[in-house]
C-alpha positions as CSV (number, residue, x, y, z in Angstrom):
1,M,52.3,-73.3,25.4
2,R,55.6,-72.5,25.1
3,R,58.2,-73.8,22.8
4,R,61.5,-75.0,24.6
5,E,64.3,-73.0,23.9
6,F,66.9,-75.6,23.5
7,I,70.8,-73.9,24.3
8,T,74.3,-75.0,22.2
9,L,77.4,-75.9,24.6
10,I,79.1,-77.5,22.2
11,G,79.2,-77.8,18.4
12,G,75.5,-78.6,16.7
13,I,75.5,-81.8,18.3
14,A,74.9,-80.8,21.3
15,T,71.3,-79.1,22.3
16,W,70.3,-78.5,26.0
17,P,67.5,-80.0,27.8
18,V,65.2,-77.4,29.2
19,V,63.8,-77.5,32.4
20,A,60.9,-75.2,33.0
21,R,59.5,-73.1,35.2
22,A,57.5,-70.5,35.5
23,Q,58.5,-67.2,34.6
24,Q,62.7,-68.2,35.2
25,P,64.4,-68.4,32.5
26,A,65.6,-72.6,31.6
27,L,67.9,-74.1,32.2
28,A,71.0,-75.7,31.3
29,V,72.1,-79.0,32.4
30,I,75.8,-80.9,32.6
31,G,76.4,-84.2,33.8
32,V,79.5,-84.2,35.9
33,L,81.6,-87.9,37.0
34,N,83.5,-87.6,39.9
35,G,85.7,-90.3,41.4
36,Q,85.9,-89.2,44.1
37,F,84.6,-86.3,46.4
38,T,87.0,-84.3,48.9
39,A,87.6,-81.5,50.5
40,Q,89.4,-80.2,47.9
41,S,87.6,-81.9,45.3
42,A,85.0,-79.1,46.3
43,N,87.4,-76.0,45.2
44,L,87.9,-77.9,42.7
45,I,84.2,-77.9,41.6
46,A,83.9,-74.6,42.5
47,A,86.9,-73.8,40.3
48,F,84.7,-75.5,37.3
49,R,81.8,-73.7,37.7
50,K,83.6,-70.4,37.8
51,G,84.8,-70.9,34.5
52,L,80.9,-71.8,33.5
53,A,80.6,-68.5,35.3
54,E,82.9,-67.1,32.7
55,A,81.3,-68.3,30.4
56,G,77.8,-67.2,31.3
57,Y,76.6,-70.0,32.7
58,I,75.3,-69.4,36.4
59,E,74.9,-72.8,38.3
60,G,70.7,-72.7,39.5
61,R,70.2,-69.0,37.6
62,N,70.0,-70.6,33.7
63,L,72.9,-74.2,34.3
64,A,71.6,-76.9,36.2
65,I,74.6,-79.9,37.5
66,V,73.3,-82.8,37.7
67,Y,76.5,-83.9,40.3
68,R,77.6,-88.5,40.0
69,S,80.6,-89.3,42.8
70,A,82.4,-92.5,43.3
71,E,83.2,-91.4,47.1
72,A,86.8,-93.2,46.0
73,D,85.1,-96.8,44.9
74,V,85.9,-96.6,41.1
75,D,84.2,-99.5,40.6
76,R,80.8,-96.7,41.0
77,L,81.9,-95.3,37.7
78,P,80.4,-97.2,35.3
79,A,76.8,-97.3,36.7
80,L,77.2,-93.9,37.3
81,A,78.0,-92.8,33.7
82,K,75.1,-95.1,32.5
83,E,72.9,-93.4,34.4
84,L,73.9,-89.7,33.9
85,V,73.6,-91.2,29.9
86,E,69.7,-92.3,31.5
87,L,69.1,-89.0,32.7
88,Q,70.0,-87.7,29.4
89,V,71.8,-84.8,30.5
90,S,73.7,-83.0,27.2
91,V,77.3,-82.6,28.1
92,L,78.6,-85.0,30.7
93,A,82.4,-83.9,31.8
94,A,83.9,-86.2,33.4
95,I,86.8,-85.5,36.5
96,G,88.9,-86.6,39.3
97,T,90.3,-89.1,37.6
98,P,91.2,-91.0,34.4
99,I,89.0,-93.5,35.4
100,A,85.7,-91.6,35.3
101,A,86.9,-90.3,31.3
102,L,87.1,-94.1,29.9
103,A,83.5,-95.2,31.8
104,A,81.9,-91.7,30.2
105,K,83.0,-92.9,27.1
106,R,81.9,-96.0,27.5
107,A,78.3,-95.0,28.7
108,T,78.1,-93.4,25.3
109,A,79.4,-92.1,21.7
110,T,76.6,-89.6,21.6
111,I,76.8,-87.1,24.1
112,P,79.7,-85.3,24.2
113,I,81.8,-85.1,27.1
114,V,84.2,-82.7,29.1
115,F,87.0,-84.4,30.2
116,I,89.7,-83.8,32.7
117,T,93.0,-85.8,33.2
118,G,96.4,-85.8,33.7
119,A,97.4,-89.3,31.9
120,D,97.4,-89.4,28.2
121,P,93.9,-89.4,26.5
122,V,95.3,-90.8,23.5
123,K,96.8,-93.9,25.2
124,L,93.5,-94.3,27.1
125,G,91.7,-94.9,24.0
126,I,90.2,-91.7,25.3
127,V,90.5,-89.8,21.9
128,S,92.0,-90.2,18.2
129,S,94.9,-87.2,19.0
130,L,94.8,-84.1,21.0
131,N,94.8,-81.9,17.8
132,R,91.7,-83.7,16.8
133,P,90.0,-85.7,19.4
134,G,87.4,-87.3,17.0
135,G,84.1,-89.1,18.6
136,N,82.0,-87.4,21.0
137,A,85.5,-86.3,23.7
138,T,87.6,-83.5,24.3
139,G,88.5,-82.0,27.6
140,V,91.9,-81.1,29.4
141,Y,95.0,-82.6,29.5
142,F,97.1,-81.4,32.4
143,L,100.8,-83.7,31.3
144,L,101.3,-85.2,35.4
145,N,102.4,-88.3,34.3
146,E,104.4,-87.1,31.8
147,L,105.9,-84.5,34.0
148,A,107.8,-87.4,36.6
149,Q,110.6,-87.4,34.7
150,K,110.8,-83.3,35.7
151,R,110.2,-83.7,39.1
152,L,112.6,-86.6,39.6
153,E,114.9,-84.4,38.0
154,L,113.9,-82.0,40.9
155,L,114.1,-84.2,43.2
156,H,117.3,-85.1,42.8
157,Q,119.1,-81.7,42.4
158,L,117.6,-80.7,45.7
159,V,118.7,-83.9,47.4
160,P,121.4,-84.9,45.5
161,A,122.8,-87.4,48.1
162,A,119.9,-89.0,47.9
163,T,119.9,-92.3,45.7
164,A,117.9,-94.9,46.3
165,I,114.2,-93.3,46.0
166,G,111.0,-95.1,47.0
167,F,107.9,-95.2,44.4
168,L,104.7,-95.3,45.5
169,V,102.2,-95.5,42.7
170,N,98.3,-96.5,42.3
171,P,97.6,-99.8,41.1
172,A,94.9,-98.8,40.0
173,N,95.1,-96.0,38.1
174,P,95.6,-97.1,34.3
175,S,98.5,-94.9,33.7
176,S,100.1,-96.3,36.4
177,Q,102.3,-98.5,34.5
178,S,103.4,-96.2,32.2
179,E,104.2,-94.3,34.8
180,T,106.4,-96.3,36.4
181,S,108.4,-97.1,33.3
182,D,109.3,-93.2,32.2
183,V,110.1,-93.0,36.5
184,Q,112.3,-96.3,35.9
185,A,114.2,-94.9,32.9
186,A,114.7,-91.3,34.2
187,A,116.4,-92.5,37.3
188,R,118.8,-94.9,35.0
189,L,119.6,-91.6,33.6
190,L,120.0,-90.0,37.0
191,G,121.6,-92.7,38.4
192,L,119.4,-93.4,40.4
193,R,117.7,-96.1,42.1
194,V,113.8,-97.0,42.1
195,Y,111.8,-99.0,44.2
196,A,108.7,-99.3,43.3
197,E,105.5,-100.0,45.8
198,K,102.0,-100.0,45.3
199,A,99.2,-98.3,46.8
200,S,95.4,-98.2,47.0
201,S,94.0,-98.5,50.7
202,E,95.0,-97.0,53.8
203,R,97.3,-99.9,54.7
204,D,99.0,-101.0,51.2
205,I,100.2,-96.9,52.0
206,D,101.5,-98.6,55.6
207,A,103.1,-101.9,54.3
208,A,104.8,-99.3,51.6
209,F,106.6,-98.1,54.0
210,A,106.8,-100.4,55.7
211,N,109.1,-101.8,52.5
212,F,110.8,-99.0,52.0
213,V,112.0,-98.9,55.0
214,Q,113.6,-102.4,55.0
215,E,115.6,-101.2,51.4
216,R,116.3,-98.4,53.1
217,V,115.4,-95.6,50.4
218,N,116.5,-92.1,51.3
219,A,114.1,-89.7,49.0
220,L,110.4,-90.5,48.3
221,F,108.2,-89.9,44.2
222,V,104.8,-90.3,44.7
223,A,102.8,-91.1,41.1
224,A,100.7,-88.2,40.2
225,D,96.9,-90.0,41.3
226,A,93.4,-88.5,43.1
227,Y,93.0,-91.4,44.9
228,L,96.4,-90.9,46.7
229,L,95.7,-87.0,46.6
230,D,93.1,-88.3,48.8
231,R,95.9,-89.6,51.3
232,R,97.7,-87.0,51.1
233,D,98.2,-85.8,55.3
234,Q,99.0,-89.7,56.1
235,L,102.2,-89.0,53.3
236,V,103.3,-86.2,54.3
237,A,103.0,-87.1,57.8
238,L,104.4,-90.8,56.8
239,A,107.3,-88.9,54.7
240,A,107.6,-86.9,58.4
241,S,107.9,-89.7,60.6
242,H,110.7,-91.9,58.3
243,A,112.9,-88.0,57.2
244,L,112.0,-88.8,53.5
245,P,112.3,-85.6,51.7
246,A,109.5,-86.1,49.2
247,C,108.3,-85.0,45.5
248,F,104.4,-84.5,44.9
249,S,102.3,-84.0,41.5
250,T,100.3,-81.7,43.2
251,S,100.6,-78.1,45.6
252,A,98.2,-79.7,48.3
253,Y,100.4,-82.1,49.7
254,V,102.8,-78.9,50.4
255,A,100.0,-77.0,51.9
256,A,100.0,-80.1,53.9
257,G,103.4,-81.0,55.0
258,G,105.0,-82.0,52.5
259,L,108.3,-80.3,50.9
260,M,107.8,-79.9,47.6
261,S,105.7,-80.3,44.4
262,Y,106.1,-79.7,40.4
263,G,102.6,-79.3,38.3
264,P,100.6,-77.1,36.8
265,S,97.8,-75.4,38.8
266,A,94.8,-78.1,40.0
267,T,92.0,-74.8,40.8
268,D,93.3,-73.5,36.7
269,T,93.2,-76.6,35.4
270,Y,89.5,-76.9,36.5
271,R,88.7,-73.8,35.3
272,Q,89.3,-73.9,31.8
273,A,87.3,-76.6,31.8
274,G,85.1,-75.2,32.9
275,L,85.2,-72.4,30.3
276,Y,86.2,-75.0,28.0
277,T,82.4,-76.7,28.5
278,G,80.5,-73.2,28.8
279,R,82.4,-71.5,25.3
280,L,83.3,-74.2,22.7
281,K,80.4,-73.5,20.4
282,G,79.0,-74.0,17.1
283,E,81.9,-77.2,17.1
284,K,81.4,-80.9,17.4
285,P,84.2,-82.1,20.2
286,G,85.6,-83.8,18.2
287,D,87.4,-81.2,16.1
288,L,88.3,-79.4,19.6
289,P,91.5,-79.8,20.6
290,V,92.3,-81.2,23.8
291,V,93.7,-78.0,26.0
292,Q,97.0,-78.8,27.9
293,P,98.9,-76.4,30.5
294,T,101.5,-74.1,29.8
295,K,102.4,-73.2,33.2
296,F,103.8,-75.5,35.9
297,D,104.4,-74.3,38.6
298,L,106.9,-75.8,42.0
299,I,106.9,-75.0,44.9
300,I,109.0,-75.8,48.0
301,N,108.6,-76.0,52.0
302,L,111.3,-74.4,53.3
303,K,110.0,-75.5,57.5
304,T,109.7,-79.3,56.2
305,A,113.6,-78.5,54.5
306,K,114.9,-77.2,58.2
307,A,112.9,-80.2,59.4
308,L,114.7,-82.5,57.4
309,G,118.0,-80.5,57.9
310,I,118.3,-80.1,54.2
311,T,119.5,-76.7,52.4
312,V,117.5,-76.0,49.3
313,P,120.5,-74.3,46.5
314,P,119.4,-71.3,45.7
315,S,119.5,-72.1,41.8
316,L,116.5,-74.2,43.1
317,L,114.5,-71.3,45.4
318,A,115.7,-68.7,42.4
319,T,113.0,-71.2,39.8
320,A,110.9,-71.9,43.2
321,D,107.2,-69.9,41.9
322,E,106.8,-70.0,45.5
323,V,108.3,-70.5,49.1
324,I,106.4,-71.7,52.3
325,E,107.9,-70.6,54.4
């Protein structure tokens, strides 16, 4: 009987289980825990696989990936995380929402976890620090929530006459309270008034916009959140129908017709996570620094600006990384 071969993924603490097949190379196995799976999620998963491929791991050749998606029902994440742990995957990648990372962390203290989160993993208790995470988790922190002040400043620069800002936030996101506080603090510095509305369903979003109309807000600011991103078509359509200039966290909103976004590249972030998963060898996850993005993109949709009657300042156009005509 042939002895099993083991492929190390992260530090000497993790060895890949093997799927033995006659005359075929052994397959490394990881589990992917996703908060929800949408059309954009498929693109992000592809970017994650690309990172793994750059590290030498090709799904179906020397790598098997077990996927579990909560399909936007985050209450399912703990059970799905437990299921992946019981399958004895050697590494658990928690993506799509910080709730997935929290569920993975609570499900196992031994299986290495590679997370992707836009919320501060230290504040969430996933790691002890960014430089020395400790424990069994490390990953990519792409600073979406911490960029809230910058996005609000850009929105103010684009529409300086807008002083009443509608802020849409998902209360199910564990970082929603801290992001709301950050936005309100930034608004005070800019002399703006913020009207925050909570939304975690399609009906909530419609109700939030009705309240924005009642409060006579004249611009929209959408929190960084996986569920709200999934509802981007609804959000972009409502912003257009109410003639609200809006600033978003990722380029997917602008591609759907939104006015402006500022943040790190989502696909590059997922590629980095895949690369990190495949290349970090010889060290424990807790000793590996959490990866942070260094490049941020400002994207402006001039067609939407024209429809809203907005003239984009030349200074803002000059700093834009992409302009959609």
